C-alpha positions as CSV (number, residue, x, y, z in Angstrom):
1,X,-37.7,-18.1,18.9
2,X,-35.3,-19.9,16.5
3,X,-32.9,-22.5,17.7
4,X,-30.3,-21.1,15.3
5,X,-27.5,-18.9,16.8
6,X,-27.3,-15.3,15.6
7,X,-24.9,-14.6,12.8
8,X,-23.0,-11.4,13.4
9,X,-20.9,-9.5,11.0
10,X,-19.3,-6.0,11.4
11,X,-18.5,-3.9,8.3
12,X,-17.7,-0.3,7.3
13,X,-20.6,1.8,6.4
14,X,-21.7,5.5,6.3
15,X,-24.0,7.7,8.2
16,X,-25.6,11.0,7.1
17,X,-24.5,13.9,9.2
18,X,-27.5,16.0,8.0
19,X,-25.0,18.7,7.1
20,X,-24.1,20.1,3.8
21,X,-20.6,21.1,2.6
22,X,-19.6,24.4,1.0
23,X,-20.5,23.1,-2.4
24,X,-24.1,22.2,-1.2
25,X,-23.6,18.4,-1.2
26,X,-24.4,16.2,1.8
27,X,-21.6,15.3,4.2
28,X,-21.3,11.7,5.4
29,X,-19.1,10.0,8.0
30,X,-17.6,6.5,8.3
31,X,-19.2,4.3,10.8
32,X,-19.0,0.7,11.9
33,X,-22.1,-1.2,11.0
34,X,-23.4,-4.5,12.4
35,X,-25.4,-7.1,10.5
36,X,-27.3,-9.5,12.8
37,X,-29.1,-12.5,11.2
38,X,-31.0,-15.3,12.8
39,X,-32.8,-17.5,10.3
40,X,-35.4,-17.6,9.1
41,X,-36.8,-14.1,9.7
42,X,-34.3,-11.8,11.4
43,X,-32.0,-9.7,9.2
44,X,-30.9,-6.4,10.9
45,X,-28.3,-3.9,9.6
46,X,-27.6,-0.8,11.7
47,X,-24.8,1.2,13.2
48,X,-22.9,-0.8,15.9
49,X,-22.9,0.3,19.5
50,X,-19.8,0.0,21.8
51,X,-21.6,-2.7,23.8
52,X,-21.8,-4.9,20.7
53,X,-18.0,-4.7,20.3
54,X,-17.8,-6.3,23.8
55,X,-20.7,-8.8,23.2
56,X,-19.2,-10.1,19.9
57,X,-15.4,-10.0,20.4
58,X,-14.4,-12.6,17.8
59,X,-16.5,-11.0,15.1
60,X,-15.1,-7.6,16.1
61,X,-11.5,-8.9,15.9
62,X,-12.2,-10.2,12.4
63,X,-13.5,-6.8,11.4
64,X,-10.5,-5.1,12.9
65,X,-8.2,-7.4,10.9
66,X,-10.1,-6.5,7.7
67,X,-9.8,-2.8,8.4
68,X,-6.1,-3.1,9.2
69,X,-5.6,-4.6,5.7
70,X,-6.8,-1.3,4.2
71,X,-4.9,1.0,6.6
72,X,-2.2,3.2,5.0
73,X,0.1,2.3,7.9
74,X,0.3,-1.2,6.4
75,X,2.2,0.3,3.4
76,X,5.1,1.1,5.8
77,X,5.4,-2.6,6.4
78,X,5.4,-3.4,2.7
79,X,3.2,-3.4,-0.4
80,X,-0.4,-3.7,0.8
81,X,-2.3,-6.7,-0.5
82,X,-5.4,-4.5,-1.2
83,X,-3.3,-2.6,-3.8
84,X,-1.9,-5.7,-5.6
85,X,-4.0,-6.2,-8.7
86,X,-3.2,-9.9,-8.9
87,X,-5.6,-10.5,-6.0
88,X,-9.4,-10.6,-6.0
89,X,-11.3,-9.1,-3.1
90,X,-12.0,-12.6,-1.9
91,X,-8.3,-13.4,-1.9
92,X,-7.5,-10.2,0.1
93,X,-10.2,-11.1,2.7
94,X,-8.8,-14.7,2.9
95,X,-5.3,-13.5,3.6
96,X,-6.4,-10.6,5.9
97,X,-8.3,-13.1,8.0
98,X,-5.1,-15.0,8.4
99,X,-3.2,-11.9,9.5
100,X,-1.3,-11.4,6.2
101,X,-1.5,-7.8,5.1
102,X,1.4,-7.3,2.7
103,X,2.8,-8.9,-0.4
104,X,6.1,-9.4,1.5
105,X,4.4,-11.4,4.2
106,X,2.6,-13.5,1.6
107,X,5.9,-14.1,-0.2
108,X,7.3,-15.6,3.0
109,X,4.7,-18.3,2.8
110,X,5.8,-19.5,-0.6
111,X,6.6,-23.2,-0.6
112,X,4.5,-24.1,2.5
113,X,2.6,-27.3,2.0
114,X,-0.2,-26.5,4.5
115,X,-1.7,-23.8,2.3
116,X,-4.6,-24.6,0.0
117,X,-3.6,-24.8,-3.7
118,X,-4.8,-21.4,-4.9
119,X,-3.3,-19.7,-1.9
120,X,0.0,-21.5,-2.4
121,X,0.0,-20.3,-6.0
122,X,-0.5,-16.7,-5.0
123,X,2.3,-17.0,-2.4
124,X,4.6,-18.2,-5.2
125,X,3.5,-15.2,-7.4
126,X,4.2,-12.9,-4.5
127,X,7.7,-14.4,-4.1
128,X,8.4,-13.9,-7.8
129,X,7.3,-10.3,-7.5
130,X,9.7,-9.8,-4.6
131,X,12.5,-11.3,-6.7
132,X,11.7,-9.0,-9.6
133,X,11.7,-6.0,-7.2
134,X,15.2,-7.0,-5.9
135,X,16.4,-7.0,-9.5
136,X,14.8,-3.6,-10.0
137,X,16.7,-2.3,-7.0
138,X,19.9,-3.4,-8.6
139,X,19.1,-1.3,-11.7
140,X,18.0,1.6,-9.6
141,X,21.4,1.5,-7.8
142,X,23.2,1.4,-11.2
143,X,21.1,4.4,-12.4
144,X,21.9,6.4,-9.2
145,X,25.6,5.7,-9.6
146,X,25.4,6.8,-13.3
147,X,23.7,10.0,-12.2
148,X,26.4,10.7,-9.7
149,X,29.1,10.2,-12.3
150,X,27.2,12.4,-14.8
151,X,27.1,15.2,-12.1
152,X,30.8,14.8,-11.6
153,X,31.6,15.0,-15.3
154,X,29.4,18.1,-15.7
155,X,31.3,19.8,-12.8
156,X,34.6,18.9,-14.5
157,X,33.3,20.3,-17.8
158,X,32.3,23.5,-16.1
159,X,35.9,23.9,-14.6
160,X,37.4,23.1,-18.0
161,X,35.3,25.8,-19.8
162,X,36.5,28.3,-17.2
163,X,40.1,27.3,-17.7
164,X,39.8,27.6,-21.5
165,X,38.1,31.0,-21.2
166,X,40.9,32.2,-18.9
167,X,43.6,30.9,-21.3
168,X,41.8,32.5,-24.3
169,X,41.9,35.8,-22.5
170,X,45.6,35.4,-21.7
171,X,46.3,34.6,-25.4
172,X,44.3,37.7,-26.6
173,X,46.3,39.9,-24.1
174,X,49.6,38.4,-25.4
175,X,48.6,39.0,-29.0
176,X,47.9,42.7,-28.3
177,X,51.3,43.1,-26.7
178,X,53.1,41.6,-29.7
179,X,51.1,43.7,-32.2
């Protein structure tokens, strides 16, 4: 036996269901995989069992944080980091491991001195993005006000055309009486 502890890592994987879809292609399902390594010779990758979730709670919590970073529910809290093209996959994993899932959460960290240099720079970029979006919101408000005014003017134009049409009819009637 090796004196080294086992290194455990959970990740998303796939499993063959041994079924085929209507188009004749195989059907796969998402599964949680476990990778167990104990140097120098053990390297095992397989589908995780529920017992392993209990046996390795810290590793499983790290995996759940990573999965939460990809969850569509995160988009309800703000703009997901995984969708921000300014970040590399390594940056996303770094922030997700710290419990930061959205650009808005990252922007709140701007100016903190306890962040490493590259992370602090990304936090400042996130803050600038949020500032730009606030300005975009201002323009969006202006456009919606303009659209409301345009709709009102179109309604007034419609009423004026009806009035002119009625007055033209009245003028034509009066011209016939005079003639």
